[in-house]
SEDO-55441 format. One record per residue: residue in one letter; x, z, y of N, C-alpha, C, O in turn. Coordinates in steps of 0.001 Angstrom, whole numbers, plus 500000, padded with zeros to 6 digits. Each point is the difference from the previous one (the first is absolute). Layout:
BEGIN
aXZYXZYXZYXZY
...
***
This chain:
BEGIN
m806402567619097424499830499187501199499381498665499615500488499323499095
r498431500294501593499330498742499713500420498964501031499947500253501203
v500468498589498325500362498892500872498998498879499784499765499602498859
p499627499868502227499030498920499811500625498822499271501158499651500231
s498068499749498897500477498821499298500103498820500958499390500003501069
v501375499003498549500168498809500815499089498907499458500302499420498956
p498581500280501730499074499013499460500615498606499995500818499665500857
e498786499545498187500375498600499996499108499241500988498886500426500305
t501622498453500182499200499162500884498687499621499313499988499604498835
g498907500523501907498700499695499441499276501209499460498837499892499612
s501821501271500351499348501215499530499330500699501177499854499416501073
t499743501825498724499332500751501051500870501157500466500889500463499285
v498835499989501923500684501159500565498947500907500621498864499582500222
s501512501645500053499046500972500518500046500056501521501045499781500613
n497819500513499975499812500257501416499526501436500156499183500426499183
p501260500360501797500833499597501129501455499754499600500495500562499023
v500173498590501751501405499730499709500893501092500561501107500204499500
i498438500503501528500675501215500470498938501091500046499268500106500984
p500636500706497965498960501023499955500356501207500859501165500249500312
g497799500490500060500196501192500811499849499693501484499647498889500392
f500626502109500406499804499977501444501042499081500672500969500453500609
y498779498244499249500811498964500643499045498994500641499772498924499447
p499661501426501734498968499152500610500572499012501005501187500029500324
d497934499094500161500306499068501081501228499142499689500917499933500819
p499121499411498018501210499276499630500235498773500877499065499281500351
s502193500497499993500419498776500665501177499432499232500912500735499623
v499074497954500143500954499389499084500643498787500660499373499315500808
c501886500426498842500673498779500419500928499557498880500328500780499105
r500090497960500952500934499463499003501246499501500698499923499368501053
a501233500919498353501280499478500460500679499379498785500509500719499140
g499501497952500780500533499342498811499122500279498801498802499722500025
e501785500824498930499248500345498790499571501457499976499455500469499001
d500780500244502074499722501431500048498802500294500891499835499409501067
y499332501521498465498857500473500780500283501431500451500611500793499284
y498925499509501922500134501350500537498648500434500545499240499190500531
l500472502096499331498679500521500356500170501368500638500826500803499566
a498384499456501470500015501294500687498584500538500097499037499234500020
c500836502093500039498693500666500037499968501070501081501041500445500483
s497758499957499886499821501131500919500451501305499342499953500149498779
s500485500795502065500450501302499481499353501176500715500139501133499538
f499162498650501567499257501028500729500898501170500390501018499774500654
e498653501472498975500775501137500515501261500296499204500692500973500298
y499625498222498705501117500329499119501328499424500495500063498914500575
f500987501860499177501377499621500311500812500035498705499823500921499203
p501068498099500558500209498790500777498799499066499926499150500129499119
g500792498924501824498815499181500150500200498547499628501124499500499973
v497779499833499743499904498581499662500841499667498766501111499486500129
p498367500803498675500714499625498779500149498486499911499084499252500343
v502081500311499193500305498575499870500270499696498530500771500701499344
f498590498253500149500097499614498593500590498601499870499932499184500919
h500651500567497901500546498685499668499419499534498672499757500803499100
s500020497875500787499526499419498756500507498574499896500271499348501009
r499855500174497762500289498595499748498781499255499451500040498780499840
d498875501952499872498865499348499345498638500375500587498972499557499488
l501000501251501576498774500479500644499222501011499161498977500514500450
v501488499773498351499298500920499098500752501320499869499412501070500153
h501877498857499567500812501202499820500779500274501283500813499186500437
w498925501960500148500585500366501285500877501235499839499637500941499295
t501509499048501356500922501133499997500219500453501432500337499192500865
q499473502089499387500252500492501359501502500021500251500763500602499244
i499649498727501836501425499912500325500377500858501189501172500059500372
g497866500599500225500304500873501125498769500305500810498877499677499613
n501355500952501518498982500234501017500565499494501319501114500362500379
a498134498812500312500539499401501220500303501054501062500988499885500725
l498167501139499369500156501018501039500510501284499346499218500877499633
d502096499216500230500580501129499273500861500892500877500739500842499489
r499173498984501842500740500833500936499032500551501050499052499313500381
p501173501908500087499112500549501047499949499141501256498991500000500706
s502094499259499585499985499141501180499027498841499852499575499420500999
q500067500235497767499051498912499758498562500485499903499066499292500376
l500770501917499120498667500522499703499853501373500630500431501012499448
r498948498995501723499796501250500726498554500432499817499077499378500525
l500747501696498723498674500566499792500010501431500503500816500798499537
p498311499556501390499975501389500475499613500944498887499308499596499066
p501125501666501008499694500963498931498518500147499709499620500336498878
d499536499416502119498559500143499794499301498657499827498782499919500158
a501963499026499521499363498706499757498982500152498881500324500576498961
p498460498930501213498973500219498977500275499195498742500635498947500053
s498887501548498824500005499211498782499172498738500222498978500023500685
s501480498886498728499451498660500209500301499459501388499445498976500397
g501439501705500356500567499435501213501304499312499639500187499584498856
g500719500290502107501316499446499702500031498488499971499518499345500924
i501055500093498003500331498576499936498891499196499332499641500235498847
y499822498800501918498921499134499530500503498565499806500762499483500816
a498804499894498106499886498560499811501201499178500453499945499359501049
p501137500647498179501133499139500363499705498531499721499193499667499132
t501469499472501610500133498590499633501473499727499759500843500311500842
l499464499106498007501380499691499611500158498484499948499232499309499331
r501773500180501381500234498567500023501499499695499904500843500809500386
h499463497988499082501366499490499968500043498770500878499293499024499750
h501546501022501293500057498897500966501407499904500561500601501004500382
d499917497773499662501285499716500627501120500869499407500863500507500717
g499094499651497933501052500736499317499935501509500130500950500693499634
r497960499822500876499876501436500234498626500476499527499031499241500001
f500904502020499598498729500619499647499480500764501210500743500685500704
w497958499172499509499330500615501148498856500873499484499245499605499111
l500649501574501464498953500953499611499379500552501270500696500541500859
i497991499320499253499294500534501160498927500966499512499272499697499055
v500627501472501591499079501059499580499411500670501229500420499761501133
t498588501092498603499454500864501046500209501452499606499624500407498901
n500975500380501991500058501452499839498889500580500866500168500170501208
v498697500132498168498832500449500761500156501438500476499187500490500783
s501857500185498744500221501400500386501096500150501040500533501095500182
g499816497809500513501029500178501013500438498740500696499638499775501155
d501142499387498164500744498950500672499283498665500107500555499067500579
g498251500802498896499278498746500099500599498929499108500490500302498912
n499477498453501533500488498887499195501521499883500104500585500095501078
l500031499696497751501453499982499886500421498835499123499282499610499079
l501893499834501216500528498883499239501401500350499512500815500542500747
f499452499138497985501294500291499376500527498721499359499225499120499624
t502091500783500253500607498843499348501068500455499014500542501101500099
a499747498004498936501052500268499010500471498674499432499234499040499927
t502018500912499676500489498838499254499797500190498508499956499025499249
d499921502221500316499730500349498610498751500865499980500007501076500600
p498910498500498730498770500802500021500151501371499356499165500878500219
a501896499321498981500258501335499456500550500938501061500107501204499767
g500242498260501393500522500796501095501510499879500122500666499433499134
p499863501110501960499265500755501017499211499096500942500378498862500279
w498505501697500201499197499354501014500406500532501374500486501124500127
s499309498060500881500411500358501352499197501180500533498977500380499430
d501503500193501672499158500896500771498873499182500623500118498778500097
p498802501856500323498829499230500428500181499291501325500642500505500921
i498773498311499150499767499314501260498570500315500407499058499630499299
r500776501042501814498663500425500408499236498848500647500584499140500658
l498101500862499142499125498934500484498907500603500875498833500018499607
p501534500480501580499005500705500822498866499113500488498934500502500358
g501281498178499662498953499102500463499077499512498914499077499232500273
v501155501202498477499146499601498871499082501172499671500464501073499616
h498250498716500535499029501074499808499081499654498826499474498890499916
g500346502068499190499180499791498818500815500197498742501221499842500004
i498094500504498917500674500263498730500131498712499187499514498942500402
d501143501168498461500137498908499020500689498763500594499486498894499836
p501639501250500836500622498839500640500573499013498980500486500387498937
d499442498338501415500498498904499183501015499195500796499947499974501230
l500978499368498077500982499118500626499893498611499395499880499854498784
a500163499127502066500047498609499539500772499194501034499907500265501199
w500857498748498335500809499174500870499499498556499993499707499442498943
d500198499958502245499685498591500127501264499180499747501098500551499911
d498740498130499974501149499143499736501012500019501142501183499737499786
d498359500571501421500924500023501134500642501369500196500700500219500989
g499067500708498074500613501321500073499149501048500672500388501168500035
t498454498454500507499109500987500612499538501005498954499575499622498908
c500511501666501436499573501070499090498657500545500464499858500453501136
w499164499498497975498653500471500289499757501329499295500279500151498810
c499200500800501944499623501301499432498483500136500104499429499946501089
t499936500230497759498540500096499926499646501387499480500624500481499054
v498397500161501540499640501368499627498515500088499667499223499085500274
a500403502056499122498607500244499645499147499873501246500385500404501097
g498454499026498694499109499876501130499146498757500059498776500124499966
v501793498672500121501353499529499717500508499376501298499311499160500578
s501878501229499897500578499404501190501438499622499714500585500418499000
q499982498776501904501310499410499757500783499932501306499431499788501071
v501905500399498820500877499873501150501342499470499526500448500315498898
r500194498875501945501354499559499705500977501131500311499820500729500976
i501212499416498195501002501039500242501392499420499808500178498970499351
d500806501715501228501400499769499694500368501025498931500133501181500322
p500038498413498410500222500989498939501355500696500092500226500998499315
y500676498493501516501316500621500130500012501131501027500832500906499935
t498227499026501019499954501025501042498716500814499988499964501105500542
g498975498362498845498702500659500024499160499653501211498893500517500145
e501605498620500731499270499631501202498821499094499656500132499096499174
t498725501141501451498858499109499846500120498868501010500458500212501123
l499130498583498478500118498805500819498606499457500270499484499189499231
g499920501248501834498630499605500307499024501110499671500382501097499591
e498361498591500596498938500971499793499383499842498601499935498886499481
p499612502215499909499297499889498709498712499187500161499376500016501061
r500240499284497889498753499242500023499253500227498701500594500164498935
r498095499842501180499160500216498837499978498762499129500015498872500493
l499949501361498169499864498921499035498692500189499225499141500789500391
w500731498490498534498850500163499094500025501401499386501040500448499517
s497841500228500501499927501388499528499096500169498789499415501065499803
g500468497892499390499298500147498742498506499775500103499497499449500979
t499807500993497981498560499808499892499278500769501101500249501195500158
p498867498171500610499261500732501039499284501216499423499264499896499019
g500960501242501597499364501234499561500788500791498982499708501176499780
a501298498206499583500818500739499024500958500917500740500629499595500977
k499478501638498556500858500948500698501460499825499593500323499388498982
a500542501176501856501422500161499722500712498708499608500576499931498914
p499402499035501945500885498862499731501454500442500185500397500408501092
e500376499510497853501342500591500028500905499248499029499598499015499381
a501633501479500504500991499442499070500180498496500177500009499276499004
p500136500219502241500143498554500169501358499506499522501017500668500186
h498989498156499199501236499293499665499801498535500349498982499399499658
l502002500037501025499939498625500481501017499164499240501161500391499879
y498406498447499602500863499137499192499866498550500460498918499561500391
h502181499708499558499969498557500220500119499336498643501074499986499400
i497817499459500112499940499385498672499437498597500159498844499826500387
g501976499175499314499543498624500148499706499664501446500828500223500883
d497976499233499354499626499574501350499346501098500823499670499781501166
y500136501388498255499235501042500685500795501300500140500946500273499262
w498620500502501715500369501412500091498816500792499453498857499795500407
y501435501105498670498954500808499365500118501446500460501093500564500050
l497776500018500280499929501402500406499213500763498940498782499859499888
l501934500948499341499413500805498926499775501408500527500902500578500607
i497915499987499176499728501355500467499259500780498915499472499428499047
a500506501891501127499104500879499248498850500382500918500160500048501220
e498686500224498192498855500428500801499069500841499132500083499986498772
g499028500745501900499032500818499284500422501441499814499250500794499432
g501958499565501044500519501347499772500689500096498658499708499228499087
t501203501714500790500833500062498794499337500754498850500665500374499034
e498023499849501071499270500657498925499301498952499139500532498903499825
r498298501402499636499366499128499013499599498627500559499819499062499224
c500039500799502085499604498712500572501185499136500414499825498976500659
h501366501432498959501198499257500377499952498572499457499457499752498924
g501117499315501833500064498617499547501090499241500721500600500506500949
v499654498279498599501014499121500571499316498739500487499267499358499248
s500969500278502017499456498767500570501121499217500663501079500534500260
i498649498180500012501044499126500526499391498959500924498847499597499842
a501955499978501126499616498916500908501227499111500196501114500385499646
r498677498417500923501131499098500207499856499278501337498904499818500529
g502252499780499989500032499250501243501211499084500018500880500100499145
r499159499010501829501102499048500083501239500581500662501090499446499858
t498764501657500861501135500652500652499935501495499702498949500501499601
p502161500221500587499962501448499742499111500757500967499642501149499744
e499998498221501365499129500643500976498524499689499760499132500527500696
g500581498607498307498636499623499732499579498792500822500869499295500514
p497843500434499632498895500812499462499934499943498476500456499045499371
f498956502017500055499942500135498547498571499809499494499050500563500545
e500825498637498410498710499829499341499988500827498722500963499943499235
p497979500827500507499964500843498807499757499176498741499358498950500038
c501162501542498862499742499383498702498505500113499683499421501073500169
p499952497852499378498555500068499693499678500919498839498843500377499817
d502181500000499376499759500861498842500477501430500210500198500738499035
n499988499660502234500398501387500255498940500980499519498811499689500070
p501581501485499445501376500429499754500568499291498770499293499754499023
v501994499925501049500612499311498864500290500968498855500240499576498869
l499736501724501424500128501006498942499329501284500444500301500519501075
t498797499998498113499428501330500182499331500416498704499534499158499232
h500420502148500529499265500534498854498860500899500466499457500782499218
r500187499105502042498913500840500531498699499710499252499682498854499685
g499582502216500044498705499851499353500062499666498525498989499612499415
t502188500530499962500143499696498575500393501258499237500336501026500593
d499616498875498077500468501105499169501393499712499450500386500540498963
h500361498618501727501353499647499571500878501246499973499871500850500882
p501019499285498131500853501197499927501027500105501123500567501070500222
i499678497826500491500891500025501158499143499831501247499260499024500124
q500843501931500803499175499977501200500888500060501251501224500087499909
n498115499862501272500676500112501300501027498892500202501002500217500681
t498781498622498754501004498943500003500156499401501399499020499606500632
g502230500333499839500252499444501322501446500167500408500873500258499172
h499366499591502118501343500112500596501007499157499200500936500519499391
a498833498170500637500740499083499136501115499287500747500021499954501230
d500906499490497995501081499180500528500268498879498997499889500207498791
l500461498616501704500231498825499162501492499716499858500785500267500910
v499593499187497933501387499587499773499987498802499061499159499906499105
q501783499179501109500104498810499164501159500160499031501094500409500388
g498658499263498339501034500058498996500920498793500071499668499004500642
p501498501078498698500951498874500040499465498738499343500527498911500226
d498416501229498953499406498822499357498876499399500831499338499059499563
g500443501481501637498941499494500862498678500721499868499094499757500797
s500761501128498219498750500746499828499876501065501087500984500413500615
w497761500021499602499732501016501026499414501243499360499278499936499006
w501060501210501604499602501300499476499622500912501151500446499827501134
m498733501134498547499556500976500985500275501400499473499653500316498861
v500967500525501961500064501435499718498984500680500907499765499552501122
l499645501511498402498961500682500750499886501424499507500549500362498959
l498729500443501804499745501360499531498637500081499331499098499211500286
g500774501757498821498731500302499350500079501408499446501070500608499993
v497819499907499548499965501330499394499277499913498659499261499055499724
r500981501965499454499365500074498684499149501268499915500453500998499439
p498320498988501105499155501199499940499534500264498577499762499078499220
r500114502202500466499577500407498664499027501169500103499785500556501077
g499632499805497783499067501106499954498596499563500356499642498830499866
g499560502138500595498603499742500314499816499362501365500751499100500375
t498258501361500365499645499431501297500500500899501125499756501207499969
p500944498233501033500149498572500324501209499331499349500295498847500313
g500393501824498814501261499508499462501132500487500885499956499827501218
w501053500778498182501095500574500765501310499326499634500322499863498820
h500435499713502187501338499483499714501020501029500467499892500551501095
v501086499694498064500927501101500242501440499527500191500822500738500544
l499493498042499017501372499505500119500270499362501356501126499590500283
g497851500326500551500155499307501266499696498526499841499526499559498953
r500751499687502091499811498557499991501262499369499417501113500292500439
e498702498842498571501106499483499210500189498504500273499135499356500595
t502001500101498966500324498598500249499656499141498791500495500231498897
f498645498770501325499550499071498969500495498591500310500394499694501126
l499575499453497843500433498610500110498908499081499476499342500311499007
v500465498555501664498988499040499552500465498589500380500590499820501065
p499155499171498080500403498631500336499059499368501016498845500405500142
v501672498600500558499233499296501024500167498495499802501120499514499844
d497777499754500162500012498535500033499546499534501381499403500767500756
w500881497973499568499555499433501266499054498833499707500335499078499256
v498487500986501342498982498971499814499477499595501376499491500836500746
d500636497891499581499537499479501288500590500771501180499341500215501017
g501924500194498817500677500680501096499657501467500160500342500607501016
w498978499986497982499653501425500060500501500693498738500016499394498928
p500399501887501189500445500728498811498813500448499159499002500500500518
v501127499311498185499003500488499043500697501044499139500914499679499240
v498653501566500883500669501117499347499499500128498566498794499977499756
g502131500157499297499635500145498600499373501348499699499859500846500883
e499770499342497874499356501249499591501010501137500012501070499899499401
l498583501179501283500825501207500027499511500934498914498837500405500006
s502033499942499063499573500828498878501139500912499571501156499751500345
p498528501316498898501054500904499523501008499318499084501142500447499898
v498451498481499437500908499201499180499879498557500470498900499449500034
m502218499940500326499959498653500555500993499098499267500918500481499336
a498888498226500794500933499041499427501336500117500709500059500082501227
a501012499926497995501335500112500569500331498744500796499522498918499659
p501284501200501391500450498806500724500710499028499062500558500409498982
p499420498294501366500542498983499094501515499858500100500521498895500150
w500168502215499768501461499969499969500474501206499206499229500941499813
p502005499065499714500480501145499201499929501291500796500355500034501178
l499184501024498175499898501291500649501255500822499734500666499847498975
q499636501029501979501197500820499916499663501352499365498842500418500029
p502149500269499402499735501341499459499529500942501099500476499936501134
g498585500936498519499510500979500952500818501271499973500746500252499054
a499110500551501993500674501294500053499316500983499067498827499835499663
a501908501186499922499439501024499127498848500715500690500088500335501181
e498822499901498075498850500684500575500249501495500139499565500615500974
s501129499971498062500310501417500089501088500210501042500746499079500331
h499332502129500174500985500310501019500466501437499805499226500948500135
r502046499188499547500600501326499927501181500035500948500830499091500014
d499237501960500774501110500177500927500667501336499682499376501059500077
d501909498866499562500774501218499727500814500444501198500770500957499911
f499065498356501212500639500371501267501524500074499886500655500860500589
d499873498205498632501455499957499805500673498936500853501228499930500034
l497994499239500658500571498836500670499967500123501517499976498980500689
g500023502205499842500002500158501450498605500133500559499139500639499394
e500630498757501762498743500179500704498847499311499272500231499082499213
p498528501349501038498849499410499309499921498490500182500352499473501055
g499180499829497895499870498552500029498849499537500869499299500829500579
p500485497846499530499040499465500970498547500327499702499173499936500909
r500478500414497849498587500273499714499579501389500480498806500288500079
w502162500577500243499678501347500451499629499990501477500722499435500822
v498148501194499516499537500055501386499599501428500352499728500827499130
s500243499437502193499628501311500518499105499818501216500126499001500708
p498972501942499551499156499879501189500822500135501280500638501024500241
r499333497914500578500489499980501377501521499993500156500515499232500812
r500210501577498456501452500012500145500616500690498797499308500663499226
r502001499175500624500679500662498897501423500340500439500942499290499647
p499219501784501116501343500392500433500891500279498791499571500681499069
p501656498809500929500869500193498834500281501464499692500273500342498849
e499668500521502146500251501415499722498857500643499225500178501072499421
d498640498289500558498857500545499270499778499332498651499136500422499232
c501636498540500477499848499258498743501373499453499635500449499016500588
t500221501605498453501370499618499709500345500211498531499448500879499337
t501464498309500173500562500194498659501416500545500077500681500099498979
k499767500254502213501383500449500195500158501510499879501093500490499718
e497832500241500491500113501458499948500234500495498584500776500932499784
r498559498450499254500125500376498596500113498699499205498977499382499704
p502217500191499948500185498696499367499096499818498776499879500888499156
g499488497925500775499106499704498896498600500547500180499152499834499123
w500593500817502003498680500543500310499585499502501386500841499763500867
l497864500087499320499456499727501324499585501326500623499183500725499432
t501368499592501720499655501232500709499068499676501149500305499154500840
l498559501522499192499052499885501100499945501326500746499858501064499398
r500256498851501904499957501195500847498727499958500829499740499011500685
a499463502048499261498686500016500638500111499973501517500833500683500596
r498294498500500015499784500047501443498655500659500247499933501151500434
g498969498100499282498677500593500091499749500913498816500730499965499010
g498239500849501098499748500982498963499173499497498837499928500670498970
s499437498154501162499166499521498907499742498517500155500372499392501004
l498983500028497985499617498591500041498927499719501044499722498840500302
d499674502203500248498986499833501039500608499624501340499281499563500899
e502016500598499251500644499826501295500682498637500093500505499477499007
t499502499955502198500535498651500173501507499939499819500537498923499742
d500165502205500386501454499971499852500466500542498648501126500480499877
v498006499443499108500372500469498675501197499204499475500139498810500283
t500713501857498958501089499316499305499463499514498660499753500784499085
f500076497914500828499388499377498829500714498687499743500237499226500928
v500108500518497810500624498736499596499229499500498789499934500679498976
g499480498126501143499169499526498904500090498504499800500676499293500748
r498635500239498234499875498580499706498524499674499814499210500872499637
r500424497904500606498610499610499890499529500049498548500724499596499090
q498058500902500700499383499875498681499616498543499824499279499441500826
q501203499935498093499794498569499807499146499655498785499713498827499762
h499882502168499477499238499743498781498753500878499999500011501117500517
l498915498359498893498756500763499956500158501274499189499331500997500271
s501554498978498728500318501193499212501520500138499956500715499019499792
c499761502183500404501447500215499989500307501473499741499136500873500089
r502134499357499588500498501360499765501230500220500873500923499186499998
v499086501913500746501111500313500895500528501383499664499236500956499865
r502083499138500002500649501268499645501219500196500888500641499030500406
a499675502210499891501194500314500781500489501390499609499204500903499740
l502116499253500223500613501298499728500429500599501331500830499435500713
i498588501728499613500257500647501278500654501357499773499653500728499069
d501296499596501799500577501341500060499581500606501338500554499635501037
p498468501294498958499483500551501246500653501320500404499447500738500814
a501714499563498631500597501328500195500236500320501472499972501169500386
q500257497821500434500292500250501414498832499664500924500158499942501219
g498681499840498195498886499645500862498722499769499233499750500625498969
r499439498464501551498685499723499447499717498513500178500216499442501076
g499300499921497862499696498572500091499443499500498689499739500787499090
g500075497899500805499420499509498767499738498522500003500730499212500600
l498189500425498701499625498620499744498586499803500543499137500860499824
a500628497991500844498696499791500641499555498558499892500809499075499935
v497844500760500046499362498700500181499422500027501401499085500770500293
r501459498378500577499658500065501425499268498749500456500421498882499705
l498471501313501021499374498921500743500243500200501494500365499062500708
d499431502155499760500352500354501370500040501520500091499946500688498981
e500150499845502262500135501454500163498767500765499535500100501179499661
q498749498175500316498767500685499645499487499646498616498936500465499591
h501816498714499685499555499587498670501208499903499083500734499012500032
h499468502010499154501121500008499068499785501073498937499339501011500235
y501235498742498599500060500979498920501477500286499745500838499103500092
a499477502164499585501411500343499831500160501148499021499102500825499831
i502056499212499528500431501170499261501265500496500674500964499255500173
e499018502009500204501068500604500788500653501115499198499323500865499444
a502006499098500507500758501011499259500754500892500971500617499530500956
a499318501753498781500845500987500664500583500857498896499617499861498838
s501279501000501500500675500791498976498986500777499160499356500927500492
g500506498684498229499154500732499063498549499600499960499219500635499292
e500364498293501467498588499632499994499837498536500398500776499455500785
v498181499923498643499561498692500487498535500107500385499238500757499399
r500374498459501631498618499983500458499550498562500174500753499159500491
v498011500563499103499393498699500235499077500129501201499140500879500054
r501057498224500909499260500079501245499309498672500258500581498937499778
a498167501124500696499236498806500336499553500096501446499401500993500414
r500900497952500360499533499911501381499122498767500115500448498878499763
v498289501343500606499046498915500185499295500241501326499117500852500092
g501269498403500929499431500207501319500240501427500473501134500475499941
p497832500223500528500189501368500484500134501033498886500304501161500273
l499472498434498471500040500934498881501400500055499418500614498965499742
d499886502233500053501353500207499487499935501152499007499565501099500342
s500871498644498424499825501019498976501152499993499019500504498939499630
v499922502259499942500884500140498844499092500041498777499259500964499806
v500798497997499372499057499875498898500544500566498695499237500202499056
a502066500057500871500578500573498781501393500510500318500648499526500933
s499809501450498281501372500490500130500461500505498641499196500248499102
r502111499899500771500553500442498727501400500544500232500786499393500727
p499539501754498660501393500477500074500910499047499218499589499414498998
t501631500444501466500990499193499295501310500776499939500254500847500856
p500576498878498149501313500646499945500828499640501227499789498953500611
e501144501906499746500911499689501080500813498764499640500288499752498829
g500081499468502199500832498833499765499223498708500110498832500009500389
p501799498879499275499354498695500125498760499880499113499904500630498947
v499150498543501509498769499768499258499621498526500163500218499404501054
v499213500022497887499538498618500058498534499994500427499142500564499322
l500586498791501806498637499820500497499493498635499550500778499057499851
r497920500845499936499465498758499437498623499710500574499167500894500145
i500610497824500182498699499507500451499654498786499157500803499078499858
e497988500931499582499520498860499226498736499454500653499033500731500215
v500987497978500097498840499315500571499423499112498919500702499152499449
a498018501035500240499340499219498950498780499301500582499063500656500454
a500947498011499532498854499237500482498791500259499121500114500052498775
v498738500109501843498766500241499266499580498721499283499950498929500603
q499752501191498121499583498844499201498488499950499809499440498930499764
d499900502214500335498562500085499731499297500530501246500129501179500327
v499131497965500369499272500406501198498670500600499557499096499285499570
r500800502018500537498818500711499494498806499853500935498869499805499556
d501402500292501766498929499841500982500627499563501319501211499793500076
a497974500066500953500468499460501274501071500867500653500744499521500855
r499343501752498751500963500907500625501342500023499295500932500647500479
t499191498668498403501241500017499236501147499459500832499925498887500520
g501137501898499606501145499602500804500857498952499313499763499665498839
p501237499812501872500815498915499461501033500456498984500411499228499133
d500007502030500975501034500498499100500021501520500034499327500638500809
t501461499913498295500201501451499942501473500293500222500863499354499406
v499425501611501442501373500413500287500216501362499352499455501006500454
s501345499019498483500302501243499285501371500501500431500956499230500090
i499126502070500175501212500575500588500413501232499200499162500825499636
g502132499290500096500469501170499270501507500020499865500725499401500795
v499731501303498180501432500133499737500284499514498581499094499853499179
e502157499908500564500417499517498696500891501033499342500970500469500597
e498698499885498168500804500940499235501303499328499562500094498773500012
p500917502024499599501270499413499545499854499005498853500821499093499864
d498135501064499304499810499064498896499204498761500402499678499168499151
g500000500702502146499269498848500495498502500172500051499300499104500472
t500180502023499057498560500248500040499515500113501439500607500694500816
f498302498622499489499424500043501330499006501151500084499011500022499268
v501245500926501613499081501100500259499190499625501238500470500120501131
r498317499428498631499141499521501079499365501191500697499309500798499366
l500924499326501946499427501102500758498727499604500737499162500855500285
a500684497872500026498803499544500706499813498507499767500974499257499880
s497767500308500055499648498585499954499018499751501137498916500582500034
l501470498547500896499265499815501238499477498572500110500639499057499534
d498194500794501084499380498694500192500815499215501023500241500477501108
g500185498308498512500856499217500868499311499353501180500680499503500897
k497987500482499140499336499286501095500260500636501354499878499336501029
y500479501943498983500262500662501272501340499589500597500280500302501160
l500544499016498063501243499425500515499851498483500019500831499280499446
s498116500244501187499717498568500108499713499670501451499645500872500793
t500513497856499544499703499555501360498518500155500317499641500299501139
e499489499501497865498558500122500250499617501420500414498991500180500682
v501785500831498925499747501384500412500810500356501237499460500536500968
a501831499169499002500902500461501056499993499104501227500322500459501096
g499309498247498741500139499059501082501441499511500108500850500350499182
g499409498841501832501350499511500220500312498738499221499117499347499444
f502187500327500535500449498721499466501048500120498904500497498981499519
t499847502207500080501111500179499078499505500246498577498798499981499736
g502147500250499351499697500322498616500812501209499573500729500590500797
r499138499766497950500680501195499507501517499816499931500511498943499630
v500179502123500740501441500102499821500255501288499234499508501060500389
i501255498860498529500288501169499154501457500367500170500878499143499901
g499385502139500358501394500359500202500239501488500090499160500819499626
m502018499502500885500519501361500042499938500533501431500110499241500962
f499714502076499163499924500591501333500631501376500002500158500636498958
a500203499812502243500475501362500224499090500643501028499763499430501064
s499732501741498630499107500715500913500595501310500494499382500697500805
g501815499647498719500685501191500462501445500007499507500250499743498823
g500695500545502057501398500058499595500505498661499481499631498943500513
s501213501113498466500553498799499379499663499987498521500073501027499325
v499555497795500174499732499833498579500812498805499508500320499089500763
h500003500937497948500867498987499418499289499326498829499355500662499187
f500770498015500738499387499216498931501099499281499225500793499252500572
d499243500985498124501031499381499158499644498561499659500884499147499921
w497832500573499876499557498651499696498514499858500298499270500985500111
f500305497759500016498608499640500213499707498819499110500767499038499983
d498121501011499262499686498947499049498554499545500201499069500805499970
y500765497885500235498672499391500152499820499017498849500840499128499781
e498052501021499482499762499129498847498559499515500002499085500823499988
p500680497860500026498621499506499889499433500269498615500708499894498998
t498022500452500953499316500208498714498740499166499905499128500284499178
d500761498668501669498858499082499914499965499364498627501034499769499374
d497736499949500164499876499257498754500570498601500190499996499200499065
***
């Protein structure tokens, strides 16, 4: 097990600070503690919540939406639907979380006294229209909700009632598409309106305007966009959807999403949109964003120990921990450690990974190269290990009594690419993801996904090696990243353990 070292003040740290499919970060500080929430789209439980003392090392402490009463997703909710763009704030001794459920309930507001949970049932906001809602409070207690577009309305955050009519605000650079992800801040003598624009692909950027009141009028920063990597060969692209936070020493920082495309042209990112950190200075009343890079100067305060990068679950501690997610829902009768103590039992609903109601439990792929292993007993059914992007893009190894099969689904194409007889009884399934180091030509993919079984002596029997670009957003579309995990496609299958190990250089 590898544990990140604890850098001394003045050293460097790596970016992203939260790798993998953790997009649309929103951050707040309460005392010396920072808390951060991300979008979760079609996955349940929803809205992962993280804690940090240094803005660099983050530990997931829960999921804000961990009950069906909080997160209602219909069985046919599309991939990349569901929960969009939370804003997390600490105000008046309470934590506030506002999100959009684009697959049903619209804009919702939740509260908690402890960000680890439990969070309240939702307060519905039927009068707030638009995605990416933000919350900000004036000195007199007025609560402003600003949404993509960009428009704003006063609300009662305790009841969800809108107070007055929505009004348009500054919507970014004229002609730039998709003004979204608004955040409103009262800093010094001004109210600042931070937005993303240009779309969440390669033209993504961050712009800002300021006004004397939260209602504006807003004047744009003369140096907009204050952050973008559009039109560059920078290794971090799609930079945007940012949020600002002030450290206890008075310094300012920005969290934002970005991607790490690899391979040939156009470059494929497979981990999804990840959370990055960058310092911010203020010059003449405007934020000046520092250089965003894979290695950055550590914040000027002592850093805390990071969580272990490897992850092994022996399913001995009850229900799955907070990093485990499932598409749309996870009924306890279909995913339990109680049926066979020390094992995770999955009971099939849908017949395959192609179906929206598949029984699947996974964790986000967080490293460009990694090794995933699981011991499965398929005696009572059929199931296995999969790398999932959505219902139409996934690679899997499926075990049934006496056989394993490697299956690849890419859009309308579905093929069994390899099979092998196996002895009766439990078998270790294995997936190895290796980032490509040598780009041979423009078609070279970002990584290779090797799939097979493991012999009792640990030897890897590779049954197939597949090009990873077909499990990328550039091929599949949407807003999510890879999730690697276990599934049941028939009857009941049992997993004794699951092991995820990064193998990045």
